[in-house]
N, C-alpha and C positions, 0 to 999 in steps of 0.2 A: 504494500500499499504506500502511495506517494503522500506524504505530508506537505501539502502545497505551499504553506506559508515559509516552512524551513527550505525547501527545495527550490522555491520559486519567490523570493522576496522582492522583486522588482515588478513595477506595472509598466506596461508600454501600449502603444496604439498602433496597430497594423493598419495602413491605408492602401487602397488601391486606386488605380487610375481609372476615371470614368469620364464619360462626355456628359459635360453640364451645359445647360442652357446659357447662352451669352446674352439673352434678353432682346436680342435683334432677329430673332428667328433661326439663328445658326447655333453652333455649340462650340465649346472649348474643352480640352482634355485637361483635368484637374484632379489632383489627389484627394480622395474624401475618407473619412474614417471608416474602417470596415469592422473592426472589432477592437476590443480592450482587453487586454489578458495578463495574467501573472506569468513571470518567467525569471531567467536569470541572465543578466548581462555582463561578461566579464572580458577583460582584454586577453589577447593572444599570448602565448609564450613567446620569447625572443626567437626561438628556433623556427616557430611556425610563421612568425613576422618575415624572417629572413628569407624562408622558402617562397613565401607569397611574393615578396619584392622580386626574387630571382625569376619569377614566372610573369613578372610585370602584372600581377593581379593582387593589388594590396588589399589585406585584410587587416583591420584594426580591432575587431572584437568577435567573439562567439556570443549567440543568443540561443538560450535553451528554453524550451516551453513544453507543456504537455501535448501528447501526441494528438494530432488533428491533420487533416487532409485538404482543408479549404485555404491554406495559405500557399501561394506559389511565387515563383521567382519575379514576376512581374510587379510586386508589391514593395513597399518600404515600410520602416519603422520608425515612429517617433518615441524617443525616449530622453527623459531630461533635457528637453528643448533640442536635442540632436536628430539629425536626420540620418538614418542608417539605411544604406542600400545594400540589397543581397549580392554577394559575390558567389553564392552557390544556391543551387535549388535546396529546399528543405531536406535535410538527411535524418533517417531515422536511427537514432543512436541505439547500436546493439541490435536492431531488427526485432525488437520485442514490443513494439507499438505502446512505448511508454513516453519516451522523450525525444523531443525533436531538436536538431541543432541547424542553425543558420550561420554561415560565414558572412560577417557585414563589413562594410567600409562607412566610416563617417564622412559624409559628403557635405556637410554644412550644418548651420543651426537655423532655427525657426527665426523670422523676424516677428515685430510685434503683430502683424496683421494675420499671422499663422502659416505663411508661405515662406519657403526657403529659397 
């Protein structure tokens, strides 16, 4: 049994890109909140950071969250006012359908109006 608070002490919002009306009959693509969940956000080891740099695929942090299948690589995470973009598809840690992992890069911070 997973004790969610101990295992997943952080709260973050997953956003997805959607077509939103621009008010003039057209639309624009914009990130909108999809779901807010508990997880664990932590930095990567220096070894993992170095290897990612060698592949020119920078990774700043790992994001762990309870198993689910509705999050995909086209989305992004907002955590502590930072924008985290996915550098991997969601990975089922250990293949047991319990914990998922995402490799992420910090791509910016949110401005006061909620956009990065």
